[in-house]
C-alpha positions as a printed Julia matrix, in Angstrom:
191×3 Matrix{Float64}:
 137.6    90.96  166.6
 140.29   89.82  164.55
 140.18   86.82  162.25
 142.83   84.37  162.82
 143.75   82.17  159.92
 144.59   78.75  161.19
 144.84   77.13  157.75
 148.37   76.26  156.88
 150.02   78.05  154.03
 150.27   74.94  151.9
 146.54   74.39  152.21
 145.9    77.99  151.12
 148.1    77.49  148.1
 146.25   74.31  147.24
 142.94   76.1   147.54
 144.2    78.91  145.33
 145.46   76.37  142.81
 142.05   74.67  142.89
 140.31   77.97  142.31
 142.72   78.75  139.46
 142.11   75.31  137.96
 138.35   75.8   138.26
 138.57   79.29  136.71
 140.75   78.16  133.85
 138.53   75.12  133.33
 135.45   77.35  133.15
 137.3    79.74  130.87
 138.49   76.83  128.69
 134.97   75.36  128.53
 133.57   78.8   127.71
 136.18   79.31  124.97
 135.5    75.79  123.69
 131.76   76.5   123.51
 132.44   79.81  121.7
 134.84   78.05  119.28
 132.28   75.28  118.64
 129.54   77.89  118.08
 131.78   79.94  115.8
 132.86   76.9   113.78
 129.19   75.79  113.54
 128.27   79.25  112.25
 131.16   79.19  109.75
 130.19   75.67  108.64
 126.58   76.82  108.14
 127.7    79.89  106.17
 130.11   77.81  104.08
 127.47   75.23  103.22
 124.99   78.05  102.46
 127.54   79.67  100.12
 128.23   76.3    98.47
 124.5    75.82   97.95
 124.13   79.31   96.46
 127.18   78.69   94.26
 125.68   75.42   93.03
 122.37   77.19   92.32
 124.14   79.93   90.35
 126.2    77.34   88.46
 123.08   75.4    87.56
 121.46   78.63   86.33
 124.58   79.39   84.29
 124.5    75.88   82.82
 120.81   76.31   81.95
 121.54   79.64   80.24
 124.48   78.1    78.36
 122.21   75.3    77.19
 119.69   77.9    75.96
 122.47   79.78   74.15
 123.76   76.56   72.56
 120.24   75.66   71.45
 120.02   79.04   69.69
 123.29   78.64   67.78
 121.48   77.67   64.59
 119.31   80.79   64.93
 122.42   82.88   65.4
 123.97   81.41   62.26
 120.78   82.12   60.31
 120.71   85.71   61.59
 124.33   86.29   60.69
 123.73   84.91   57.2
 120.59   87.02   56.9
 122.57   90.11   57.95
 125.22   89.38   55.3
 122.54   88.9    52.66
 120.79   92.11   53.74
 124.02   94.1    53.55
 124.82   92.6    50.16
 121.36   93.38   48.76
 121.4    96.86   50.3
 124.7    97.55   48.6
 123.35   96.34   45.28
 120.19   98.42   45.62
 122.09  101.53   46.67
 124.55  101.14   43.79
 122.09  100.24   41.05
 120.99  102.5    38.26
 117.38  103.6    38.19
 116.61  102.93   34.55
 113.01  103.96   35.08
 114.26  107.54   35.47
 116.18  107.19   32.19
 113.16  105.82   30.32
 110.8   108.45   31.73
 113.24  111.21   30.7
 113.45  109.75   27.19
 109.64  109.61   27.04
 109.3   113.25   28.17
 111.75  114.46   25.51
 110.2   112.38   22.72
 107.99  114.6    20.49
 104.54  113.61   19.23
 104.71  111.81   15.9
 107.57  109.51   16.86
 106.86  105.88   17.71
 109.49  103.68   19.28
 109.93  100.14   18.03
 112.76   98.99   20.3
 114.94  100.32   23.09
 118.13   98.59   24.16
 119.66   99.96   27.35
 123.26   99.21   28.26
 125.44  100.85   30.85
 126.03  104.31   29.43
 124.41  103.7    26.01
 120.82  103.51   24.73
 120.04  102.17   21.26
 116.76  103.64   20.05
 114.93  102.37   16.96
 111.65  103.83   15.76
 109.55  105.59   13.15
 108.81  109.28   12.71
 106.29  111.1    10.56
 109.05  113.27    9.06
 112.73  114.17    9.28
 112.06  117.3    11.33
 110.65  115.26   14.24
 113.87  113.23   14.38
 115.95  116.43   14.44
 113.66  117.86   17.14
 114.07  114.66   19.19
 117.88  114.77   18.9
 117.94  118.45   19.9
 115.6   117.88   22.86
 117.88  115.12   24.16
 120.89  117.44   24.1
 119.0   120.48   25.47
 120.06  121.01   29.1
 117.18  123.43   29.73
 114.45  121.24   28.25
 111.06  122.28   29.68
 109.24  119.41   31.39
 112.4   117.42   32.01
 113.71  116.43   35.43
 116.09  119.21   36.63
 118.34  116.59   38.25
 118.74  114.9    34.86
 119.48  117.99   32.73
 123.05  116.75   32.08
 122.01  113.1    31.65
 122.51  112.84   27.88
 126.01  113.73   26.71
 125.96  112.63   23.06
 123.39  111.56   20.46
 124.44  109.82   17.24
 121.98  109.37   14.41
 123.27  106.1    12.89
 120.73  105.54   10.18
 117.7   107.23    8.67
 115.63  105.74    5.85
 112.31  106.54    4.25
 109.78  103.7     4.32
 107.79  104.02    1.06
 105.0   101.68    2.18
 104.18  103.57    5.4
 105.38  107.02    4.33
 107.35  107.19    7.56
 111.01  107.78    8.33
 112.76  104.87   10.06
 115.67  105.84   12.32
 118.29  104.34   14.59
 119.81  106.57   17.31
 122.62  105.82   19.77
 122.34  107.93   22.93
 125.25  108.2    25.34
 124.27  109.03   28.93
 125.95  109.53   32.31
 124.92  106.47   34.36
 126.03  108.12   37.63
 123.06  110.51   37.3
 120.67  107.55   37.62
 121.81  106.64   41.13
 119.69  108.03   43.93
């Protein structure tokens, strides 16, 4: 059997228009729901990112406050570093006069007593008494001897010149009083 369509063509067009309107309405509602859901998701993500940004900014502000509170410590440390470098430079560049005095003591023969020692940069003034003139000559020679036994090998060239300025016989003590000027290389005393 054959179906006979008795509905007029205008009615069919109206029904098709109704179906199209219903379909587009459903599609529009579906797209509207998707758009609302998507914008809700984006709003949630945006507010979550803003919250995280605020948290990070507050942490940054807290760290900045800690750093600012330590500024006086930083200034003290910088000053301490400058002082340390200054003192280190002075210590590294200073002469070790103890090495000079120990070398003088090693080269001083028995029978000589020292009354005063005046140390300047490059010059030592030595005043003392000796039992006889030969001990003074022996002392002068030992200071100029580069191969002196018992002396520090690093300081063999320490003394460059020895001047005997005065020698006098003390009648009361039967000793010889002397005054010696010793010229030394101060660069040898740096370690």
